[in-house]
C-alpha positions as CSV (number, residue, x, y, z in Angstrom):
1,M,17.9,-26.7,-35.3
2,Q,14.5,-26.2,-33.9
3,E,14.4,-22.5,-34.2
4,E,15.4,-22.6,-37.9
5,K,12.4,-24.8,-38.6
6,T,9.8,-22.9,-36.7
7,G,11.1,-19.6,-35.5
8,F,8.7,-17.4,-33.4
9,K,5.0,-18.2,-33.8
10,P,2.8,-15.2,-34.3
11,S,0.0,-16.1,-31.8
12,L,-0.6,-12.8,-29.9
13,R,-3.6,-10.9,-30.8
14,L,-4.2,-7.2,-30.3
15,I,-5.9,-7.7,-27.0
16,D,-3.1,-10.1,-25.8
17,A,-0.3,-7.4,-26.8
18,T,-2.4,-4.5,-25.1
19,M,-2.7,-6.8,-21.9
20,L,0.9,-7.3,-22.0
21,V,1.7,-3.6,-22.1
22,A,-0.9,-2.7,-19.4
23,G,0.0,-5.8,-17.3
24,S,3.8,-5.0,-17.3
25,M,3.1,-1.5,-16.4
26,I,0.8,-2.3,-13.4
27,G,2.7,-3.9,-10.6
28,S,3.3,-2.7,-7.2
29,G,4.1,1.0,-7.7
30,I,0.7,2.5,-7.9
31,F,0.1,1.0,-4.5
32,I,3.4,2.1,-2.8
33,V,5.1,5.1,-4.5
34,S,2.5,7.9,-3.8
35,A,3.9,7.8,-0.1
36,D,7.5,8.9,-1.4
37,I,6.0,11.4,-3.7
38,A,3.9,12.9,-1.0
39,R,7.0,13.2,1.2
40,N,8.9,14.9,-1.7
41,V,6.3,17.4,-2.6
42,G,3.9,18.0,0.3
43,G,0.8,19.4,-1.6
44,A,-1.9,17.4,-3.3
45,G,-1.7,19.5,-6.5
46,W,2.0,18.5,-6.9
47,L,1.1,14.8,-6.3
48,L,-1.3,14.8,-9.2
49,L,1.1,17.0,-11.4
50,I,3.9,14.5,-11.0
51,W,1.6,11.6,-12.1
52,L,0.3,13.9,-15.0
53,I,3.8,14.7,-16.1
54,T,4.9,11.2,-16.0
55,G,1.8,10.1,-17.9
56,F,2.3,12.8,-20.6
57,M,5.9,11.6,-21.0
58,T,4.9,7.8,-21.1
59,L,2.1,8.5,-23.6
60,T,4.5,10.7,-25.8
61,V,7.2,8.2,-25.8
62,A,4.9,5.2,-26.5
63,L,3.2,6.8,-29.3
64,S,6.5,7.9,-30.8
65,Y,7.6,4.2,-30.5
66,G,4.8,3.3,-32.7
67,E,6.8,4.6,-35.7
68,L,9.9,2.6,-34.7
69,S,7.7,-0.7,-34.0
70,G,6.2,-0.2,-37.7
71,M,9.5,0.2,-39.2
72,F,11.2,-2.7,-37.5
73,P,8.3,-5.3,-36.6
74,K,10.6,-8.0,-35.0
75,A,11.7,-9.3,-31.8
76,G,14.1,-7.2,-29.7
77,G,12.2,-3.8,-29.4
78,Q,14.3,-1.0,-28.2
79,Y,17.6,-3.0,-28.8
80,V,16.7,-3.2,-32.5
81,Y,15.5,0.5,-32.7
82,L,18.7,1.7,-31.3
83,K,20.9,-0.5,-33.4
84,E,19.2,0.6,-36.5
85,A,19.0,4.4,-35.6
86,Y,22.7,4.5,-34.5
87,N,25.0,1.5,-34.7
88,P,25.5,-1.9,-33.1
89,L,27.5,-0.3,-30.1
90,V,24.7,1.7,-29.0
91,G,22.2,-1.2,-29.4
92,F,24.4,-3.3,-27.3
93,V,25.0,-0.9,-24.5
94,F,21.2,-0.8,-24.1
95,G,20.9,-4.6,-24.3
96,W,23.7,-5.0,-21.9
97,T,22.1,-2.5,-19.5
98,F,18.5,-4.0,-20.1
99,F,20.0,-7.3,-18.9
100,T,22.2,-6.2,-16.1
101,V,20.0,-3.5,-14.6
102,I,16.7,-2.4,-16.3
103,Q,14.7,-5.7,-16.7
104,T,16.4,-7.9,-14.2
105,A,16.3,-5.5,-11.4
106,T,12.7,-4.5,-12.1
107,I,11.7,-8.1,-12.1
108,A,13.4,-8.4,-8.7
109,A,11.8,-5.2,-7.3
110,V,8.4,-6.5,-8.4
111,G,9.1,-9.9,-7.0
112,V,10.1,-8.5,-3.6
113,A,6.9,-6.4,-3.6
114,F,4.9,-9.5,-4.2
115,A,6.4,-11.1,-1.1
116,K,6.0,-8.0,1.1
117,F,2.3,-7.9,0.6
118,T,1.9,-11.6,0.7
119,A,3.2,-11.2,4.3
120,Y,-0.1,-9.6,5.4
121,L,-1.6,-13.1,4.7
122,I,1.4,-15.1,5.7
123,P,3.5,-13.1,8.4
124,A,6.4,-15.7,8.2
125,W,7.1,-14.3,4.6
126,D,7.7,-10.7,5.9
127,E,10.9,-8.8,4.6
128,D,11.8,-8.4,8.4
129,V,11.9,-12.2,8.8
130,V,15.4,-13.6,8.5
131,A,15.3,-16.8,6.7
132,L,19.1,-17.5,6.2
133,T,22.2,-16.1,7.6
134,L,25.5,-16.5,5.9
135,G,28.1,-14.7,8.0
136,S,27.2,-11.0,8.2
137,F,24.8,-11.4,5.1
138,T,21.3,-12.2,5.8
139,I,18.5,-13.3,3.4
140,S,14.9,-12.4,4.3
141,S,11.9,-14.5,3.7
142,A,10.5,-12.0,1.2
143,Q,13.6,-12.2,-0.8
144,L,13.3,-16.1,-0.9
145,V,9.7,-15.8,-1.9
146,S,10.6,-13.5,-4.6
147,I,13.0,-15.7,-6.2
148,V,10.5,-18.7,-6.0
149,V,8.1,-16.5,-7.9
150,I,10.5,-15.5,-10.4
151,V,11.4,-19.2,-11.0
152,V,7.9,-20.2,-11.5
153,L,7.1,-17.6,-13.8
154,T,10.1,-18.6,-15.9
155,I,9.0,-22.2,-15.9
156,I,5.6,-21.1,-17.3
157,N,7.2,-19.0,-20.1
158,T,9.6,-21.8,-21.0
159,R,6.5,-23.9,-22.0
160,G,5.3,-21.6,-24.9
161,V,4.1,-18.1,-25.6
162,S,0.6,-19.5,-25.3
163,S,1.1,-20.2,-21.6
164,G,2.5,-16.8,-20.9
165,K,-0.1,-15.3,-22.9
166,I,-3.0,-16.9,-20.9
167,V,-1.6,-15.9,-17.7
168,Q,-0.9,-12.3,-18.7
169,T,-4.2,-11.6,-20.3
170,T,-6.3,-13.2,-17.5
171,I,-4.3,-11.7,-14.7
172,T,-4.3,-8.2,-16.3
173,L,-8.1,-8.1,-16.9
174,A,-8.4,-9.2,-13.2
175,K,-6.3,-6.4,-11.8
176,L,-7.6,-3.8,-14.0
177,I,-11.2,-4.7,-12.9
178,S,-10.2,-4.8,-9.2
179,L,-8.2,-1.5,-9.4
180,L,-11.1,0.2,-11.0
181,A,-13.3,-1.3,-8.2
182,L,-11.1,0.1,-5.6
183,I,-11.2,3.5,-7.3
184,V,-14.9,3.5,-7.4
185,F,-15.5,2.4,-3.8
186,G,-12.9,4.8,-2.8
187,L,-14.7,7.8,-4.4
188,F,-17.9,6.6,-2.7
189,A,-16.1,6.6,0.6
190,L,-14.6,10.0,0.0
191,K,-14.3,12.1,3.2
192,S,-15.5,15.8,2.6
193,D,-13.1,17.1,5.4
194,V,-10.0,15.1,4.0
195,W,-10.8,16.4,0.4
196,A,-11.1,20.0,1.6
197,A,-7.8,19.8,3.4
198,N,-6.0,18.4,0.6
199,W,-7.3,20.7,-1.9
200,H,-7.9,23.7,0.0
201,A,-6.4,26.7,-2.1
202,D,-3.8,27.7,0.5
203,N,-2.4,24.1,0.6
204,V,-2.7,22.5,-2.9
205,W,0.3,24.1,-4.6
206,N,2.6,24.2,-1.5
207,L,5.8,22.5,-2.4
208,F,7.8,21.3,0.6
209,R,9.4,18.4,2.4
210,L,6.7,16.4,4.3
211,N,8.5,14.0,6.6
212,A,6.9,10.7,7.8
213,D,6.8,12.1,11.3
214,G,4.7,15.1,10.3
215,T,7.5,17.7,10.3
216,T,8.0,19.8,7.3
217,A,10.8,21.6,5.6
218,N,11.0,24.3,2.9
219,Y,13.0,24.0,-0.2
220,T,15.2,26.4,-2.0
221,M,14.3,27.1,-5.7
222,F,16.9,24.5,-7.0
223,A,16.3,22.0,-4.3
224,A,12.5,22.1,-5.3
225,L,13.3,21.1,-8.8
226,G,15.4,18.2,-7.3
227,A,12.4,17.2,-5.1
228,V,10.0,17.1,-8.1
229,A,12.6,14.9,-10.0
230,A,12.9,12.7,-7.0
231,G,9.2,12.4,-6.6
232,M,9.0,11.3,-10.3
233,V,11.3,8.3,-9.8
234,G,8.4,6.1,-8.5
235,A,5.8,7.4,-11.0
236,I,8.3,6.7,-13.8
237,F,9.0,3.3,-12.4
238,S,5.3,2.6,-12.0
239,S,4.6,3.7,-15.7
240,D,7.6,1.8,-17.1
241,S,7.6,-1.5,-19.3
242,W,5.0,0.0,-21.6
243,H,7.2,-1.1,-24.4
244,S,6.9,-4.8,-23.5
245,S,4.8,-5.5,-26.9
246,T,7.8,-4.3,-28.9
247,S,10.1,-6.9,-27.4
248,V,7.7,-9.8,-28.7
249,A,6.8,-8.2,-32.0
250,G,7.8,-11.4,-33.7
251,E,5.0,-13.2,-31.9
252,I,2.3,-10.7,-32.5
253,K,-0.2,-11.1,-35.4
254,N,0.0,-8.1,-37.9
255,P,2.8,-6.5,-36.0
256,Q,3.1,-3.4,-38.2
257,R,-0.3,-2.4,-36.9
258,N,-0.9,-4.0,-33.7
259,V,2.3,-3.3,-31.8
260,A,1.7,0.4,-32.2
261,L,-2.0,0.1,-31.3
262,S,-1.1,-2.0,-28.2
263,L,1.4,0.6,-27.0
264,A,-1.3,3.4,-27.4
265,L,-4.2,1.6,-25.8
266,G,-2.0,0.1,-23.0
267,T,-0.5,3.4,-22.0
268,I,-3.5,5.4,-22.2
269,L,-5.6,2.8,-20.1
270,V,-2.9,2.7,-17.4
271,T,-2.4,6.4,-17.2
272,V,-6.1,7.1,-16.7
273,V,-6.2,4.4,-13.9
274,Y,-3.2,5.8,-12.2
275,L,-4.6,9.4,-12.2
276,L,-8.0,8.2,-10.9
277,A,-6.3,6.2,-8.1
278,N,-4.3,9.1,-6.9
279,I,-7.4,11.4,-6.9
280,M,-9.1,8.6,-4.8
281,Y,-6.2,8.6,-2.4
282,T,-6.5,12.3,-1.8
283,G,-10.2,11.9,-1.0
284,V,-9.8,9.3,1.7
285,L,-6.2,10.2,3.1
286,T,-4.6,13.4,4.1
287,M,-1.2,14.1,2.7
288,E,0.2,13.4,6.0
289,Q,-1.3,10.0,6.2
290,M,0.1,9.2,2.8
291,A,3.7,10.4,3.8
292,S,3.5,8.2,7.1
293,A,2.1,5.2,5.6
294,E,3.9,2.1,7.0
295,K,6.5,0.9,4.8
296,D,5.1,3.2,2.0
297,R,1.9,1.1,1.7
298,V,-0.6,3.7,0.9
299,A,-3.1,1.4,-0.6
300,I,-3.4,-0.6,2.4
301,V,-4.0,2.6,4.5
302,A,-6.6,3.7,2.1
303,A,-8.3,0.1,1.9
304,Q,-8.7,0.2,5.7
305,V,-10.5,3.5,5.5
306,I,-12.7,2.4,2.6
307,F,-13.4,-1.3,3.7
308,G,-12.4,-1.5,7.5
309,P,-10.2,-4.3,8.8
310,V,-11.0,-6.5,5.7
311,G,-9.3,-3.9,3.6
312,I,-5.8,-5.3,4.3
313,T,-6.9,-8.6,3.0
314,I,-8.5,-7.1,-0.1
315,I,-5.4,-5.0,-1.1
316,A,-2.8,-7.7,-0.3
317,V,-4.6,-10.2,-2.7
318,M,-4.9,-7.4,-5.4
319,I,-1.3,-6.6,-5.2
320,M,-0.3,-10.3,-5.1
321,V,-2.3,-10.6,-8.4
322,S,-0.9,-7.5,-9.8
323,T,2.6,-8.1,-9.2
324,F,2.5,-11.8,-10.3
325,G,1.0,-10.6,-13.7
326,C,3.4,-7.9,-13.9
327,N,6.4,-10.1,-13.6
328,N,5.0,-12.6,-16.0
329,G,5.0,-9.8,-18.7
330,L,8.4,-8.6,-17.7
331,I,10.0,-12.2,-17.9
332,M,8.2,-12.8,-21.2
333,A,9.3,-9.7,-22.8
334,G,12.9,-9.5,-21.5
335,A,14.1,-12.6,-22.8
336,R,13.3,-11.7,-26.4
337,V,15.8,-8.9,-26.3
338,Y,18.6,-11.0,-25.2
339,Y,17.6,-13.5,-27.8
340,S,17.7,-10.9,-30.6
341,M,21.3,-9.6,-29.3
342,A,22.6,-13.2,-29.5
343,K,21.3,-13.6,-33.1
344,D,23.3,-10.5,-33.9
345,G,26.5,-12.0,-32.4
346,M,26.3,-9.8,-29.4
347,F,25.5,-12.3,-26.7
348,F,26.1,-16.1,-25.8
349,K,25.3,-18.4,-28.9
350,K,23.1,-20.4,-26.8
351,V,20.9,-17.4,-25.9
352,G,20.0,-17.0,-29.5
353,T,18.3,-20.5,-29.6
354,L,14.6,-21.5,-29.3
355,N,13.5,-24.5,-27.5
356,K,11.0,-27.1,-28.7
357,K,8.2,-24.7,-27.6
358,S,9.5,-21.9,-30.0
359,V,10.5,-19.6,-27.1
360,P,14.1,-18.5,-26.0
361,G,14.5,-20.9,-23.0
362,V,18.2,-20.3,-22.5
363,A,17.5,-16.5,-22.3
364,L,14.7,-16.9,-19.9
365,W,16.7,-19.0,-17.6
366,L,19.7,-16.6,-17.7
367,Q,17.3,-13.7,-16.9
368,C,16.0,-15.7,-14.0
369,V,19.4,-16.2,-12.4
370,I,20.3,-12.4,-12.6
371,A,16.8,-11.3,-11.5
372,A,17.2,-13.6,-8.4
373,L,20.7,-12.1,-7.5
374,W,19.1,-8.7,-7.7
375,S,16.4,-9.9,-5.3
376,L,19.1,-10.5,-2.8
377,S,20.8,-7.1,-3.4
378,G,19.1,-4.3,-1.7
379,K,16.0,-2.2,-1.0
380,Y,13.1,-1.5,-3.3
381,G,13.7,2.3,-3.3
382,D,17.5,1.8,-4.2
383,L,16.5,-0.3,-7.1
384,L,14.0,2.3,-8.4
385,D,16.5,5.0,-8.4
386,M,19.1,2.8,-10.2
387,I,16.6,1.7,-12.8
388,S,14.8,5.0,-13.4
389,I,17.7,7.1,-14.8
390,V,19.1,4.5,-17.2
391,V,15.6,3.8,-18.6
392,V,15.0,7.6,-19.3
393,I,18.4,7.8,-21.0
394,F,17.7,5.1,-23.5
395,Y,14.1,6.4,-24.1
396,V,15.6,9.7,-25.1
397,L,18.1,8.2,-27.3
398,A,15.4,6.2,-29.0
399,I,13.4,9.4,-29.6
400,I,16.3,11.0,-31.1
401,G,16.7,8.1,-33.1
402,I,13.2,8.8,-34.9
403,F,14.7,12.3,-35.9
404,R,17.9,10.5,-37.3
405,L,16.0,7.8,-39.2
406,R,13.8,10.3,-40.8
407,K,16.9,11.8,-42.4
408,T,19.2,8.9,-42.9
409,R,16.4,6.2,-43.9
410,P,13.5,8.2,-45.4
411,D,12.6,5.4,-47.8
412,I,11.6,2.7,-45.0
413,E,8.0,2.1,-44.8
414,R,6.3,3.7,-41.9
415,P,2.8,2.3,-41.3
416,Y,2.5,4.6,-38.4
417,K,4.2,7.8,-37.7
418,A,5.2,9.4,-34.4
419,F,2.1,11.4,-32.8
420,G,2.8,15.2,-32.7
421,Y,6.2,15.0,-34.7
422,P,8.4,16.9,-34.2
423,V,7.0,19.0,-31.2
424,L,5.9,16.2,-28.8
425,P,9.0,14.0,-29.4
426,F,11.3,17.1,-28.9
427,L,9.3,18.1,-25.7
428,Y,10.0,14.6,-24.4
429,I,13.7,14.9,-25.2
430,I,13.9,18.1,-23.2
431,M,11.9,16.7,-20.3
432,G,13.9,13.5,-20.3
433,I,17.1,15.1,-20.1
434,S,16.2,17.6,-17.4
435,F,14.8,14.7,-15.3
436,C,18.4,12.9,-15.7
437,V,20.3,15.9,-14.8
438,L,18.4,16.5,-11.8
439,M,18.6,13.0,-10.6
440,V,22.3,12.9,-10.9
441,I,22.5,16.2,-8.9
442,Y,20.0,15.5,-6.2
443,K,20.0,11.6,-5.9
444,P,23.6,10.4,-6.9
445,S,24.0,7.5,-4.5
446,Y,22.1,5.1,-6.7
447,T,22.0,6.9,-10.1
448,W,25.7,6.9,-10.6
449,P,25.9,3.2,-10.1
450,G,23.2,2.7,-12.9
451,I,25.1,4.9,-15.2
452,I,28.4,3.2,-14.5
453,I,27.0,-0.3,-15.3
454,A,25.6,1.0,-18.5
455,A,28.9,2.6,-19.5
456,L,30.7,-0.7,-18.7
457,G,28.8,-2.0,-21.6
458,I,31.2,-0.2,-24.0
459,P,34.3,-2.3,-23.0
460,V,32.3,-5.4,-23.0
461,Y,31.0,-4.7,-26.5
462,Y,34.6,-4.7,-27.8
463,L,35.6,-7.8,-25.8
464,I,32.6,-9.8,-27.3
465,K,33.6,-8.6,-30.8
466,K,36.9,-10.4,-30.3
467,K,35.3,-13.6,-29.1
468,P,35.7,-16.6,-31.2
469,A,32.5,-17.4,-33.5
470,A,32.0,-20.7,-31.5
471,L,30.9,-18.5,-28.6
472,V,28.7,-16.1,-30.4
473,H,26.5,-15.9,-33.4
474,R,27.7,-13.8,-36.2
475,G,24.5,-12.4,-37.9
476,G,21.8,-14.7,-39.0
477,A,18.1,-14.5,-38.5
C-alpha cells in the first residue's frame, strides 16, 4: 500500500511547527471571550489575572510536554503519550474524546465564529438568518458557512502536508502581525479616563458579577471561586490546541528537538500577545462596555473606538483570517491522532491509511463529517464549556504521566526534560484538578455531557477489541 512505501514525509521546519502551534491557538477566542470573563469577575485586575493564570498553566503544560514529545517523537501526540504512560485503554479514551468532542467540536466552534464575523461584511451569512427549516429544526446561514469552510480546509489538507503548511505559516504570520498592529494602535488610542476607571485602586480587585445591562451582584466566597473558574473557560479555550505540533511529529524535521521548541516558542508568543491585547482592551473600553458588547464581540467595540466606523471591517477581516488559519491547523493536527489510533487497532482500518499525497485522507474526511455535525449542534459558549473540562482532565493525566514514566521507564532517552520538574508540573496538576472540580459544581449543564462522552469511550474500547481483524488494524507501524 502507498503508506507502506512512503509513510509520513518530514517536511515541516521549526518555523512551520511553531506557526502551527501559534496558529492553532489564535482563533476567535481572543476577540470574544473577554466579554464573558468581564461579566464573571467585574474588575480589570481579575480579568488580567485570569489571562495570567491561564497563560501560566498553558506554558507549564506545554513545556512539560516537551519531555513527552522528545521521548515519543511520532504522529499521534497526546494519544501516544497517554498510551505509553498508562495503557492502551487510557490512550483510547483520550482519542475517542478527542474525536467526538475535543477536536471536532473546537473545529465547529471556530468555524461558526468565522461565519459570525464574516456576517459583518455579508449580512446574509449572520447566525440569526435562517437558511433551512426542517420541521422544528432550523439551520442558520452561519452554520452552513462553517460547514463549507471546514470542507474547503479538509480538501486543502488532503492534497498534502505542503499545502496545509503553506496556508498555516502564511496566515499565522499575517494574523500575528495584524494582532500586534491592533494592540499598538489601541495603546496609542488609550483613553486616560477609561484607564483610570478600570485600574483605580478601589475598583481593580473587586470581584463581582457584572451583567450585560450594567447591574451588578456580589458573590459569596465559594461562588467567587466558581466565577473565576467560569471566567477561565474562555481563556482556556483561547489558549488550547498549543499541542498541535505533537500530533504531526512524524512530519517535522528533527522532531526530538523541534517539537519541544515549537511548543515553547508558540505558547510564549501567543501568551504575550493575549496579555497585551487585554491590556489594550482595558485602555479603550470600560469593564461595563466589555461586559455588554453585542454578541460578546469585544474586539469589534474596541476597533470602533480605535479606528472609527471602518474598525468593524478591519476586525471582521482579521477574525476571518484568524479563524480560517486556526481551523486549518486544527484539521491538519487532528487527523493524525485518529490515524495513529487506527494503526494501533483502535479505530477503523481505513483511517490508518495514507493517500497518494502521504496524508491520512480518510481520517481527514471522517473528522470533517463529525465537525460539520457539531456545527449544527448548539451555541458557541455551550461548546466551550463542554470542551474545556475534558481538555484539562487529559492534560492533567498527561502531566501525571511524566511522573509515572520517570519511575517506570527511566532508561528512555529524554532529549528535553520538563521545565521546573517536579514543582511546576505538580502545581499544574493541582490547578487543573481545582478548575475541573469548580466547573462540575458551578457549570454542570455542559460539563457533565463532556465527561459522559469521555466515559463512553471505556465500553467502546472493549467493543472495538472484540471486532474482527478485518475491521481494524492489529498493531503495525
